[in-house]
N, C-alpha and C positions, 0 to 999 in steps of 0.2 A: 333413694339408697340402694348402690347396685348390690344385690346378695351373691354369695360364692359361688349359686348353682350359676346364675346369669353369666361370668367370669366361664365355665368350668363349659355351662354349652356353648358360649361363643368359640371356646378353640379346640375342643371335641369334632366344631363343625369348621373351623377355618385349618386346623393341622392334617397336613396329609396323611392319607391311611399306611403309606408305606414308609413314614418316617422312623418311627418307633412301635414298639412291641409293648408299648407300657407306657404310660406316661401322668407324670405329678402336677398337679397346679395348685399353687398355695400363693396367698395374694393378704396383706395389711392394705391400711390408708394410701401406703404411699407405692409400693411394687403387686408386679404381679410374677411369680416364679415358676416357667413350663420346663420343669426336666422330663427328659424324656429318656426311655431304656431302647438302645440302640441293637438292631437285630445281630445275631453272631456274626465277624468278619468284618464290620464297620468301626472307623474309628471317629472319637470325637472331634480329632480334627478334619480329615475327610467329610463328616456329615457338617461341622460351619460353616467350610468353606463352600460345600456343596448347596447348601440352603441359602446361605445370607441373604440373598434379594427377597427373597419369599421370607424367611423368616422376619425382616425389617419392614417387609410392606404387610403383615399380619400385626408385627407391634405396633405400628404406626394408628393402623385402624383399633385398634385395642386400646392403646394411648387416649388417642382421642376420643374412645366411646368411655371408657373406665374411668379416665384422669388419672390414673397409676402408669410407672415407668412397668416396661416390661424386662425381666430377665430371662435368658437362653441359659440351659444346658444341659447334657449327654452324661447317660450310665452305662458303663459297657464294661464287663468282667469284676463287678464290685468298684469300681471306681467313679467318683461321680466330678465330671469339669463343666462347673461353673464358665462361661464366654461373659455374660455382662452380670453383675448386680451393681445395687442402687448402694450406696453406705450415706446413711439419713443421721446429722446433727440432730443429737438430743438435748435440752437445755435441763437440768437439773441443780438443783440446789442440791447440797451435802453440809451437813454440820461437821465438825472437826472428825470425831468418830471416825464417819462412812471417810471423810477424807484420808485419814492416815490409812485406812484398809488401802485403799487405792495408792497409796505414797511407798507404803510396804510392799504391795507386788511391783513397782516399780524402781525400789530400789534394790530388790532381790533379782532383777532382770527377768521378769514372768511377762510385764508388761513394760512396753516405751515408752506411755506416757497414761495420765489419768484415764484420757479417753480409752485409749486401747484396753487399761486395767477393768473398765467398767463396764468394755465389752466382753473380757474374758470373766466378770462377775453374772452378768446377765447369761451369757453360756453356759456357765457349770452349771447355774441355776433352772436352767430351760430344762439341761439334761437332766440332775436331780430330780426335776419338780414333774417329767414328763407325764406321768400317767394322769397325776392329778389336772395338770393345766388341757390335756386331752380332755379330759371329763368338763372341765369350765369349758373348753372352745366348744363341746356339743352341746352343753346347754344355753349358750350363747346363741347356737343354731336354729335351738329349738323356737327360740325367746323371737329373734329374728322371723322365722315361719308365723307364728302366733300374731304376730304385728302383723304382718305383710295381709293376713286374712283378714283382719279388724277393719274398722270404717277407714276408709280414706285410701288402704293399702291397694295392693295391687290389682 
């Protein structure tokens, strides 16, 4: 199993030091997001074009190694632009009360479809439960570290 640290170490080594003034790397089972803060005076569009070949090569190597898609983005002046992102379908079973919530969001024009409404609900929950989710993710990282140190670990 690949750890967050393995992924971070890979990109820290592969991404040229002059690309970003800081970089955020996040991953889940499907995707790795690499979002860098651009030096002052550089635009996301210019960066995207100038680094396309190198970014694609790094992404190809990472995708083969970690078996996850790589998405790139850049931040400048408090604006983040994602160049690519993965949209993953998720199967779920909902009873009528939950479907009614989604349908209400669609009927009210908040969402275009049930799928869009469900994504909206997940985003809203994530924003409102961010500190709790952060603590939960930290606890999971600790469990992963302890597991890696045990019998059969790294």
